[in-house]
C-alpha positions as CSV (number, residue, x, y, z in Angstrom):
1,S,0.0,-0.2,-0.1
2,L,2.9,2.3,0.3
3,G,4.6,1.5,-2.9
4,A,6.9,-1.7,-1.9
5,E,7.4,-4.2,-4.2
6,A,9.2,-7.4,-4.4
7,I,11.2,-8.0,-7.2
8,D,12.4,-10.9,-8.7
9,I,16.1,-11.8,-8.3
10,R,16.3,-12.3,-12.0
11,D,15.1,-8.9,-12.6
12,V,16.8,-6.9,-9.8
13,G,18.6,-4.5,-12.2
14,R,15.2,-2.8,-13.3
15,G,13.9,-3.3,-9.9
16,I,16.8,-0.8,-8.7
17,C,16.8,1.4,-11.5
18,D,12.7,2.4,-10.4
19,A,13.4,2.5,-6.7
20,D,14.6,5.1,-4.1
21,I,15.2,2.4,-1.1
22,I,16.6,-0.9,-1.8
23,I,16.2,-3.4,0.9
24,N,18.2,-6.7,0.5
25,T,17.8,-9.5,2.2
26,V,19.7,-12.2,0.4
27,P,23.2,-12.9,1.6
28,H,25.0,-13.6,-1.5
29,R,26.3,-11.2,-4.0
30,I,23.1,-10.7,-6.2
31,M,23.6,-6.8,-7.2
32,P,27.1,-6.4,-9.2
33,R,27.7,-2.9,-9.6
34,K,27.1,-3.7,-13.3
35,A,23.4,-4.3,-12.9
36,L,22.8,-0.9,-11.0
37,P,21.7,2.3,-12.9
38,L,24.5,4.6,-13.7
39,D,23.1,7.3,-11.1
40,I,22.9,5.8,-7.7
41,S,23.6,8.8,-5.6
42,K,20.0,9.4,-4.6
43,K,19.6,5.7,-3.7
44,V,19.2,4.3,-0.2
45,F,20.4,0.8,0.2
46,L,19.6,-1.3,3.4
47,E,21.6,-4.3,3.7
48,L,19.5,-6.9,6.1
49,A,21.7,-9.9,5.3
50,S,24.8,-11.1,6.5
51,M,28.2,-11.2,4.9
52,P,29.0,-11.4,2.0
53,Y,25.9,-9.1,1.4
54,G,23.9,-8.7,-1.5
55,F,25.9,-5.5,-2.7
56,D,29.2,-4.0,-2.0
57,P,28.5,-1.1,0.7
58,N,32.1,0.3,0.1
59,E,31.6,0.5,-3.4
60,L,28.1,2.1,-3.5
61,S,29.0,4.5,-0.6
62,A,32.1,5.5,-2.5
63,E,29.6,6.5,-5.4
64,G,27.3,8.7,-3.6
65,A,24.6,6.4,-2.3
66,L,23.7,5.8,1.1
67,C,24.2,2.2,2.4
68,I,23.2,1.0,5.8
69,K,24.6,-2.1,6.9
70,A,22.0,-3.7,9.7
71,P,22.7,-7.7,9.1
72,S,20.1,-10.0,11.0
73,L,18.0,-6.8,12.1
74,P,14.8,-8.6,11.8
75,S,15.6,-11.5,13.7
76,R,15.7,-9.5,16.5
77,F,12.0,-9.0,16.5
78,A,9.5,-11.6,16.3
79,P,8.7,-12.8,12.6
80,R,5.0,-11.3,12.7
81,S,6.2,-7.9,14.0
82,S,9.7,-7.4,12.0
83,G,8.2,-5.9,9.0
84,L,6.1,-3.7,11.0
85,A,8.9,-2.5,12.9
86,L,11.4,-2.1,9.9
87,G,8.6,0.0,8.1
88,R,8.0,2.4,11.0
89,A,11.8,2.9,11.3
90,L,12.2,3.7,7.8
91,C,9.3,6.1,7.9
92,R,10.7,7.7,10.7
93,L,14.1,8.0,8.9
94,C,12.4,9.5,6.2
95,S,10.4,12.0,8.1
96,E,13.5,13.1,9.9
97,G,15.4,13.9,6.8
98,N,18.2,11.7,7.7
99,I,18.0,9.2,4.2
100,L,18.6,11.4,1.2
């Protein structure tokens, strides 16, 4: 209802081009730099997976993207409420202007 969309792993490049905030939960390099749009400076990448992560946070940060590493964050909550908690946190960050 807020515009979130799950992207098939085979179509990750298109999804990233269209998105402002990218949340990864896959602990495997699925987002190589060549699959990303040319300008990523206004995008936010939230990494919830553990190493080796779905993307290279250092590489994206060097190109101006905001990369937040928060491995295992959802597992600290009950499975039922983790999505709600994550959504609240992202909305708070956006409303406070701490994202872009």
